[in-house]
Structure formats: structure tokens, C-alpha cells
Residue, then its C-alpha position, 0 to 999 in steps of 0.5 A: m723702970s720706964t721703957v728705953e727708946f732704942t736707936t741704932d746707937n744703943f740697940e745692939s749694945t743693950i741686947s748683948a749686955g746680957g740679962i732679959v731685954l724686951v723690945d716693942f716695935w710700934a708706931s704712933w698711928c697704930g691703934p693696937c700699939r697704943a692699946f699695948a703701950p700702957v700694958y708694956e709700961e706697967a710691966s716695966v714698972e713691975n719688973p725693974d730687973i728687965v730692960f724694956g725698950s721700944i722702937n718707933t718703926e717710923d723713926q728707926q726704919e733701919l732697925s725695923a728693916a734689920a729685924q724684918i718687922q712686917s706688922i706692929p706691934t711686934l714684941m721680941a724677948f732676948r735673954d743673954g743676947i739670944l732672941v727667945f721670943r717674937n710675936s706680932g700683935a698686942l698681948p693682954k697683961a696676963h699673957l705678957d706676965d706669963l711670957i716674962r715668967q717663961v723667959r725668966a725660967l729658961d735654962m740658957d745652957e740648954v738654949r745655947a746647946q740647942l742653938a749649937a746643935n742646930p745652927a741657923 
């Protein structure tokens, strides 16, 4: 599956739909973003059960501000509507693959219990 372009129209509904959603915040002028793009695209093909989305920070400034993006690329991972990972900087393929394995392995009942015990 190729990446989905997120906008204010589809971001929230996709995140809250459940499952695993990865989001790459990027810009066309960003060298590390351009280097990470093929790694991210390859992972999207290898993991068709995961939604891979991208947000162009230049075109989607409202979303970028809401996500408090201060450097790019920034990668976020959501599972069942919960943000479980956030990192700035391009990940090598092996690290992205490892992240995907870790997000798949999460015990979401435990994550929800931890969130309930420690509200933000």
C-alpha cells in the first residue's frame, strides 16, 4: 500500500479508526525527509495492514502546529487512536522495521491502563 496524504479532512478520522497508523511529517526542501521517503514507502509496501500517512508541513501548517512539529522529519506511531511513539529524524530501515515490530507487540490493554493511571 502506498502512503496516504493526510490533511485536516482525513487525519483525525484515520487515526481514530483503530489499528496501526504511522505518520511522517516532512517538507520538500528537507534533505533528511527526502532520504527517509523511500525507506518509509518500502515499509508501507511490506506492511499492507498498517496505514502509512504523510503530512507535508508546508501544505498542512494547521496539522503541523497542532502536532507541535518543530523539526522534520518527525515520525509518529498511533495504535488504536493512541500516540505510542514520536521521534524526530530519519530512521534507517532496520530501525523502522524494529519500531513496527514493537508497535505490533504492544499490549494495548496495558497501555490504556497506564494512561488511565497517569492522565496527562
